[in-house]
C-alpha positions as a Python dict, from the first residue, in 0.01 Angstrom:
ca = {
    (1, 'M'): (0, 0, 0),
    (2, 'S'): (283, 201, 157),
    (3, 'D'): (460, 469, -44),
    (4, 'Y'): (756, 369, -258),
    (5, 'L'): (983, 494, -533),
    (6, 'V'): (1105, 319, -845),
    (7, 'K'): (1421, 384, -1050),
    (8, 'A'): (1442, 293, -1417),
    (9, 'L'): (1630, 333, -1743),
    (10, 'A'): (1459, 368, -2079),
    (11, 'F'): (1531, 379, -2452),
    (12, 'N'): (1843, 161, -2418),
    (13, 'G'): (1998, 370, -2142),
    (14, 'Q'): (1938, 705, -2306),
    (15, 'V'): (1688, 808, -2037),
    (16, 'R'): (1702, 788, -1657),
    (17, 'A'): (1368, 791, -1475),
    (18, 'Y'): (1222, 805, -1125),
    (19, 'A'): (860, 782, -1011),
    (20, 'V'): (709, 783, -663),
    (21, 'D'): (380, 755, -479),
    (22, 'T'): (398, 987, -175),
    (23, 'T'): (31, 984, -72),
    (24, 'E'): (88, 852, 283),
    (25, 'T'): (406, 1056, 329),
    (26, 'I'): (238, 1386, 240),
    (27, 'G'): (-63, 1278, 445),
    (28, 'E'): (168, 1247, 747),
    (29, 'A'): (312, 1593, 682),
    (30, 'Q'): (-40, 1737, 649),
    (31, 'R'): (-145, 1584, 982),
    (32, 'R'): (163, 1708, 1165),
    (33, 'H'): (137, 2064, 1033),
    (34, 'G'): (-243, 2087, 1018),
    (35, 'S'): (-198, 2238, 673),
    (36, 'W'): (-480, 2368, 456),
    (37, 'P'): (-523, 2252, 93),
    (38, 'T'): (-312, 2507, -99),
    (39, 'A'): (-28, 2490, 153),
    (40, 'S'): (-52, 2108, 152),
    (41, 'A'): (-20, 2103, -226),
    (42, 'A'): (285, 2332, -219),
    (43, 'L'): (459, 2141, 60),
    (44, 'G'): (361, 1804, -92),
    (45, 'R'): (499, 1892, -435),
    (46, 'A'): (825, 2010, -279),
    (47, 'M'): (859, 1697, -63),
    (48, 'T'): (780, 1472, -360),
    (49, 'A'): (1053, 1636, -568),
    (50, 'G'): (1284, 1619, -267),
    (51, 'V'): (1242, 1247, -208),
    (52, 'M'): (1317, 1173, -577),
    (53, 'M'): (1625, 1396, -568),
    (54, 'G'): (1729, 1222, -247),
    (55, 'A'): (1706, 890, -431),
    (56, 'M'): (1976, 1019, -667),
    (57, 'M'): (2217, 1038, -371),
    (58, 'K'): (2435, 757, -234),
    (59, 'G'): (2519, 615, 107),
    (60, 'E'): (2484, 874, 384),
    (61, 'E'): (2452, 1170, 146),
    (62, 'K'): (2167, 1416, 213),
    (63, 'I'): (1992, 1692, 25),
    (64, 'T'): (1810, 2006, 139),
    (65, 'L'): (1571, 2210, -74),
    (66, 'K'): (1479, 2567, 13),
    (67, 'I'): (1201, 2741, -179),
    (68, 'E'): (1172, 3115, -114),
    (69, 'G'): (938, 3263, -373),
    (70, 'G'): (787, 3548, -175),
    (71, 'G'): (441, 3387, -176),
    (72, 'E'): (184, 3401, 101),
    (73, 'A'): (265, 3055, 240),
    (74, 'G'): (623, 3164, 313),
    (75, 'P'): (943, 2963, 266),
    (76, 'I'): (938, 2584, 223),
    (77, 'L'): (1220, 2363, 350),
    (78, 'V'): (1265, 1994, 265),
    (79, 'D'): (1529, 1745, 384),
    (80, 'S'): (1576, 1408, 215),
    (81, 'N'): (1833, 1133, 178),
    (82, 'S'): (1923, 825, -25),
    (83, 'K'): (1710, 596, 197),
    (84, 'G'): (1369, 738, 101),
    (85, 'E'): (1337, 941, 421),
    (86, 'V'): (1195, 1292, 383),
    (87, 'R'): (1065, 1571, 603),
    (88, 'G'): (924, 1911, 515),
    (89, 'Y'): (826, 2245, 665),
    (90, 'I'): (615, 2532, 530),
    (91, 'A'): (619, 2862, 718),
    (92, 'R'): (245, 2930, 701),
    (93, 'P'): (64, 2595, 676),
    (94, 'Q'): (-281, 2753, 722),
    (95, 'T'): (-272, 2907, 373),
    (96, 'H'): (-555, 2848, 127),
    (97, 'F'): (-711, 3033, -168),
    (98, 'D'): (-992, 2986, -414),
    (99, 'L'): (-908, 2760, -710),
    (100, 'N'): (-716, 2920, -997),
    (101, 'D'): (-839, 2975, -1356),
    (102, 'Q'): (-771, 2609, -1438),
    (103, 'G'): (-983, 2492, -1145),
    (104, 'K'): (-675, 2377, -951),
    (105, 'L'): (-520, 2467, -617),
    (106, 'D'): (-336, 2799, -659),
    (107, 'V'): (11, 2676, -564),
    (108, 'R'): (175, 2957, -763),
    (109, 'R'): (15, 3216, -535),
    (110, 'A'): (117, 3026, -223),
    (111, 'V'): (479, 2980, -336),
    (112, 'G'): (529, 3307, -523),
    (113, 'T'): (742, 3378, -827),
    (114, 'D'): (984, 3636, -689),
    (115, 'G'): (1270, 3444, -535),
    (116, 'M'): (1502, 3146, -555),
    (117, 'L'): (1510, 2768, -539),
    (118, 'T'): (1820, 2652, -353),
    (119, 'V'): (1948, 2293, -349),
    (120, 'V'): (2219, 2198, -98),
    (121, 'K'): (2383, 1855, -124),
    (122, 'D'): (2573, 1715, 173),
    (123, 'L'): (2810, 1468, 7),
    (124, 'G'): (3013, 1403, 321),
    (125, 'L'): (3290, 1634, 200),
    (126, 'R'): (3431, 1939, 374),
    (127, 'E'): (3215, 2172, 165),
    (128, 'N'): (2854, 2116, 61),
    (129, 'F'): (2751, 2152, -302),
    (130, 'S'): (2499, 2430, -349),
    (131, 'G'): (2300, 2523, -659),
    (132, 'Q'): (2050, 2805, -696),
    (133, 'T'): (1809, 2910, -971),
    (134, 'P'): (1527, 3167, -992),
    (135, 'I'): (1171, 3048, -938),
    (136, 'V'): (1021, 3069, -1285),
    (137, 'S'): (669, 2937, -1230),
    (138, 'G'): (579, 2884, -865),
    (139, 'E'): (402, 2560, -965),
    (140, 'L'): (728, 2381, -861),
    (141, 'G'): (737, 2110, -1129),
    (142, 'E'): (856, 2365, -1383),
    (143, 'D'): (1088, 2520, -1124),
    (144, 'F'): (1268, 2191, -1059),
    (145, 'T'): (1282, 2124, -1436),
    (146, 'Y'): (1454, 2462, -1477),
    (147, 'Y'): (1691, 2390, -1187),
    (148, 'F'): (1813, 2064, -1344),
    (149, 'A'): (1863, 2226, -1684),
    (150, 'V'): (2050, 2533, -1556),
    (151, 'S'): (2229, 2426, -1237),
    (152, 'E'): (2311, 2063, -1319),
    (153, 'Q'): (2301, 2081, -1703),
    (154, 'V'): (2075, 1774, -1718),
    (155, 'P'): (1772, 1816, -1948),
    (156, 'S'): (1482, 1690, -1735),
    (157, 'S'): (1108, 1688, -1696),
    (158, 'V'): (973, 1701, -1342),
    (159, 'G'): (607, 1634, -1267),
    (160, 'V'): (472, 1659, -911),
    (161, 'G'): (113, 1668, -793),
    (162, 'V'): (-108, 1657, -484),
    (163, 'L'): (-485, 1614, -458),
    (164, 'V'): (-655, 1715, -133),
    (165, 'N'): (-983, 1583, 8),
    (166, 'P'): (-1261, 1818, 128),
    (167, 'D'): (-1161, 1741, 489),
    (168, 'N'): (-801, 1860, 418),
    (169, 'T'): (-655, 1507, 416),
    (170, 'I'): (-444, 1394, 120),
    (171, 'L'): (-622, 1200, -154),
    (172, 'A'): (-324, 1138, -383),
    (173, 'A'): (36, 1259, -419),
    (174, 'G'): (333, 1160, -628),
    (175, 'G'): (554, 1250, -918),
    (176, 'F'): (817, 1163, -1174),
    (177, 'I'): (1153, 1285, -1299),
    (178, 'I'): (1263, 1197, -1654),
    (179, 'Q'): (1624, 1285, -1739),
    (180, 'L'): (1805, 1271, -2074),
    (181, 'M'): (2155, 1129, -2088),
    (182, 'P'): (2415, 1302, -2311),
    (183, 'N'): (2370, 1044, -2592),
    (184, 'T'): (1991, 1079, -2626),
    (185, 'D'): (1889, 1089, -2994),
    (186, 'D'): (1642, 1335, -3146),
    (187, 'D'): (1372, 1073, -3210),
    (188, 'T'): (1363, 978, -2841),
    (189, 'I'): (1345, 1344, -2738),
    (190, 'T'): (1053, 1401, -2975),
    (191, 'I'): (863, 1097, -2841),
    (192, 'L'): (911, 1208, -2480),
    (193, 'E'): (810, 1569, -2549),
    (194, 'E'): (487, 1455, -2714),
    (195, 'R'): (397, 1213, -2433),
    (196, 'I'): (477, 1449, -2146),
    (197, 'T'): (296, 1750, -2295),
    (198, 'T'): (-23, 1550, -2360),
    (199, 'M'): (-35, 1334, -2045),
    (200, 'E'): (-289, 1369, -1763),
    (201, 'P'): (-176, 1544, -1442),
    (202, 'V'): (36, 1305, -1236),
    (203, 'S'): (-186, 1340, -927),
    (204, 'K'): (-487, 1227, -1133),
    (205, 'L'): (-297, 919, -1252),
    (206, 'I'): (-209, 825, -894),
    (207, 'E'): (-569, 885, -787),
    (208, 'R'): (-672, 639, -1059),
    (209, 'G'): (-449, 381, -893),
    (210, 'L'): (-141, 383, -1114),
    (211, 'T'): (168, 253, -936),
    (212, 'P'): (508, 421, -987),
    (213, 'E'): (596, 144, -1236),
    (214, 'Q'): (271, 200, -1428),
    (215, 'L'): (333, 574, -1422),
    (216, 'L'): (670, 533, -1596),
    (217, 'T'): (524, 280, -1836),
    (218, 'Y'): (250, 532, -1919),
    (219, 'I'): (510, 801, -1996),
    (220, 'L'): (790, 599, -2153),
    (221, 'G'): (609, 303, -2314),
    (222, 'E'): (618, -55, -2186),
    (223, 'E'): (859, -167, -2458),
    (224, 'N'): (1110, 107, -2369),
    (225, 'V'): (1143, 98, -1990),
    (226, 'K'): (1366, -124, -1774),
    (227, 'F'): (1308, -110, -1397),
    (228, 'L'): (1619, -116, -1178),
    (229, 'E'): (1506, -102, -815),
    (230, 'T'): (1235, 9, -574),
    (231, 'M'): (1271, 166, -231),
    (232, 'P'): (1021, 249, 45),
    (233, 'V'): (946, 616, 112),
    (234, 'H'): (822, 770, 436),
    (235, 'F'): (814, 1084, 651),
    (236, 'E'): (1108, 1073, 891),
    (237, 'C'): (1238, 1343, 1125),
    (238, 'N'): (1576, 1309, 1299),
    (239, 'C'): (1498, 1551, 1581),
    (240, 'S'): (1545, 1440, 1942),
    (241, 'K'): (1553, 1580, 2293),
    (242, 'E'): (1933, 1537, 2291),
    (243, 'R'): (1966, 1756, 1980),
    (244, 'F'): (1753, 2029, 2134),
    (245, 'G'): (1955, 1998, 2454),
    (246, 'S'): (2272, 2063, 2256),
    (247, 'A'): (2106, 2366, 2099),
    (248, 'I'): (2015, 2500, 2444),
    (249, 'I'): (2375, 2450, 2563),
    (250, 'S'): (2494, 2659, 2268),
    (251, 'L'): (2285, 2954, 2394),
    (252, 'G'): (2524, 2998, 2686),
    (253, 'Q'): (2490, 3003, 3064),
    (254, 'Q'): (2329, 3346, 3094),
    (255, 'E'): (2039, 3268, 2861),
    (256, 'I'): (1984, 2927, 3022),
    (257, 'Q'): (1971, 3096, 3365),
    (258, 'E'): (1706, 3336, 3233),
    (259, 'M'): (1496, 3033, 3127),
    (260, 'I'): (1531, 2893, 3478),
    (261, 'D'): (1446, 3223, 3650),
    (262, 'E'): (1157, 3325, 3426),
    (263, 'D'): (994, 2999, 3320),
    (264, 'R'): (1125, 2730, 3559),
    (265, 'G'): (1175, 2513, 3252),
    (266, 'A'): (1161, 2519, 2874),
    (267, 'E'): (957, 2379, 2590),
    (268, 'T'): (1101, 2334, 2242),
    (269, 'Q'): (926, 2235, 1922),
    (270, 'C'): (1062, 2092, 1596),
    (271, 'H'): (951, 2292, 1290),
    (272, 'F'): (961, 1983, 1068),
    (273, 'C'): (746, 1740, 1267),
    (274, 'N'): (588, 1959, 1540),
    (275, 'E'): (716, 1723, 1813),
    (276, 'T'): (758, 1908, 2144),
    (277, 'Y'): (1024, 1843, 2408),
    (278, 'Q'): (998, 1957, 2771),
    (279, 'F'): (1301, 2049, 2983),
    (280, 'T'): (1253, 2071, 3360),
    (281, 'E'): (1432, 2322, 3582),
    (282, 'E'): (1671, 2048, 3695),
    (283, 'E'): (1749, 1951, 3337),
    (284, 'L'): (1820, 2314, 3249),
    (285, 'K'): (2058, 2340, 3546),
    (286, 'Q'): (2244, 2037, 3414),
    (287, 'L'): (2261, 2190, 3065),
    (288, 'K'): (2388, 2515, 3217),
    (289, 'Q'): (2670, 2323, 3383),
    (290, 'E'): (2761, 2165, 3052),
    (291, 'A'): (2756, 2508, 2887),
}
């Protein structure tokens, strides 16, 4: 089954919830970047959080996540939107370590804990909304939980997980976001805290075959949850040869002439999807004229 996301309300509208299966989406990112297990887990967790945060947007609104924790895998960048489209980039995809003390992929070491999580929302206005919080864990679920509480003042629980096969492919990936509305009563908060702190890791639940709906039912209780809508999720990059051509034009005539003289052409590559675009000498001459 293809990846998809589900939105829900629970406890008579006191709780807003999202859950997603991103197994194929993160698998596509892993293939494009040739990432090793620890880097795949870090990038996959970030993209899973990103696609759920994108689902909170409307219309043509977009969101960008930047994770700069000083870890060995380098910065992570994720773009997402309200249509379930997401793309991601990790600076050093060939990053992998031995398992940590809990027998899990050492995402904290890959991400680092000395830096910031930045969220930029393009709402179609003159200025973008930007929020920034320190990275408190490096495991990313806790870091996004902290971001929502501090930057958006929305008490939330964010769970994201990725399991990687021995051949580096993605076995399971997905996550959830549970958010409390201002009118949430203490009994509901207590129930949620108990369930979330004692639940199995989300990646294990997805590996067992739980759908996003079953994941929310598992956390919230069947009698409490009301599903609102589902939406497909997939890896999508908006790069194109035309966009790279515009970028080359912006370099100016002198630099374009140097490309012509030295290389008789140019090759560009998108960081997000690793697609390459070739520009012939004649195409560069045309771009130089436009510059």
